PyMOL CGO cylinders between C-alpha atoms (Angstrom):
from pymol import cmd
from pymol.cgo import CYLINDER

trace = [
    CYLINDER, 144.04, 60.95, -203.79, 140.41, 61.15, -204.93, 0.3, 1, 1, 1, 1, 1, 1,
    CYLINDER, 140.41, 61.15, -204.93, 137.51, 62.48, -202.82, 0.3, 1, 1, 1, 1, 1, 1,
    CYLINDER, 137.51, 62.48, -202.82, 136.09, 58.92, -202.53, 0.3, 1, 1, 1, 1, 1, 1,
    CYLINDER, 136.09, 58.92, -202.53, 139.31, 57.79, -200.78, 0.3, 1, 1, 1, 1, 1, 1,
    CYLINDER, 139.31, 57.79, -200.78, 138.99, 60.59, -198.30, 0.3, 1, 1, 1, 1, 1, 1,
    CYLINDER, 138.99, 60.59, -198.30, 135.35, 59.62, -197.70, 0.3, 1, 1, 1, 1, 1, 1,
    CYLINDER, 135.35, 59.62, -197.70, 136.34, 56.05, -196.85, 0.3, 1, 1, 1, 1, 1, 1,
    CYLINDER, 136.34, 56.05, -196.85, 139.07, 57.37, -194.52, 0.3, 1, 1, 1, 1, 1, 1,
    CYLINDER, 139.07, 57.37, -194.52, 136.58, 59.54, -192.69, 0.3, 1, 1, 1, 1, 1, 1,
    CYLINDER, 136.58, 59.54, -192.69, 134.50, 56.44, -191.88, 0.3, 1, 1, 1, 1, 1, 1,
    CYLINDER, 134.50, 56.44, -191.88, 137.56, 54.67, -190.39, 0.3, 1, 1, 1, 1, 1, 1,
    CYLINDER, 137.56, 54.67, -190.39, 139.01, 57.88, -189.02, 0.3, 1, 1, 1, 1, 1, 1,
    CYLINDER, 139.01, 57.88, -189.02, 140.38, 56.27, -185.75, 0.3, 1, 1, 1, 1, 1, 1,
    CYLINDER, 140.38, 56.27, -185.75, 142.36, 53.60, -187.58, 0.3, 1, 1, 1, 1, 1, 1,
    CYLINDER, 142.36, 53.60, -187.58, 143.42, 55.68, -190.58, 0.3, 1, 1, 1, 1, 1, 1,
    CYLINDER, 143.42, 55.68, -190.58, 144.55, 58.43, -188.35, 0.3, 1, 1, 1, 1, 1, 1,
    CYLINDER, 144.55, 58.43, -188.35, 146.91, 56.16, -186.42, 0.3, 1, 1, 1, 1, 1, 1,
    CYLINDER, 146.91, 56.16, -186.42, 148.29, 54.69, -189.69, 0.3, 1, 1, 1, 1, 1, 1,
    CYLINDER, 148.29, 54.69, -189.69, 148.69, 58.11, -191.06, 0.3, 1, 1, 1, 1, 1, 1,
    CYLINDER, 148.69, 58.11, -191.06, 150.56, 59.30, -187.98, 0.3, 1, 1, 1, 1, 1, 1,
    CYLINDER, 150.56, 59.30, -187.98, 152.79, 56.26, -188.02, 0.3, 1, 1, 1, 1, 1, 1,
    CYLINDER, 152.79, 56.26, -188.02, 153.54, 56.74, -191.80, 0.3, 1, 1, 1, 1, 1, 1,
    CYLINDER, 153.54, 56.74, -191.80, 154.42, 60.40, -191.27, 0.3, 1, 1, 1, 1, 1, 1,
    CYLINDER, 154.42, 60.40, -191.27, 156.71, 59.58, -188.39, 0.3, 1, 1, 1, 1, 1, 1,
    CYLINDER, 156.71, 59.58, -188.39, 158.48, 56.98, -190.45, 0.3, 1, 1, 1, 1, 1, 1,
    CYLINDER, 158.48, 56.98, -190.45, 158.73, 59.33, -193.45, 0.3, 1, 1, 1, 1, 1, 1,
    CYLINDER, 158.73, 59.33, -193.45, 160.20, 62.08, -191.31, 0.3, 1, 1, 1, 1, 1, 1,
    CYLINDER, 160.20, 62.08, -191.31, 162.66, 59.68, -189.73, 0.3, 1, 1, 1, 1, 1, 1,
    CYLINDER, 162.66, 59.68, -189.73, 163.78, 58.44, -193.06, 0.3, 1, 1, 1, 1, 1, 1,
    CYLINDER, 163.78, 58.44, -193.06, 164.18, 61.91, -194.47, 0.3, 1, 1, 1, 1, 1, 1,
    CYLINDER, 164.18, 61.91, -194.47, 166.07, 63.10, -191.34, 0.3, 1, 1, 1, 1, 1, 1,
    CYLINDER, 166.07, 63.10, -191.34, 168.46, 60.09, -191.71, 0.3, 1, 1, 1, 1, 1, 1,
    CYLINDER, 168.46, 60.09, -191.71, 168.93, 60.93, -195.34, 0.3, 1, 1, 1, 1, 1, 1,
    CYLINDER, 168.93, 60.93, -195.34, 169.66, 64.54, -194.68, 0.3, 1, 1, 1, 1, 1, 1,
    CYLINDER, 169.66, 64.54, -194.68, 172.06, 63.61, -191.91, 0.3, 1, 1, 1, 1, 1, 1,
    CYLINDER, 172.06, 63.61, -191.91, 173.99, 61.29, -194.24, 0.3, 1, 1, 1, 1, 1, 1,
    CYLINDER, 173.99, 61.29, -194.24, 174.17, 64.01, -196.92, 0.3, 1, 1, 1, 1, 1, 1,
    CYLINDER, 174.17, 64.01, -196.92, 175.50, 66.58, -194.38, 0.3, 1, 1, 1, 1, 1, 1,
    CYLINDER, 175.50, 66.58, -194.38, 178.31, 64.24, -193.46, 0.3, 1, 1, 1, 1, 1, 1,
]
cmd.load_cgo(trace, "trace")
């Protein structure tokens, strides 16, 4: 990601923070499910 993208995100910090948290939670959930399936 370029510095200009981060600058835009700072302006919309409230919204982008929520989207980022939601994305990270989904990503962690997907990776956890994937790891669980591989362990079985």
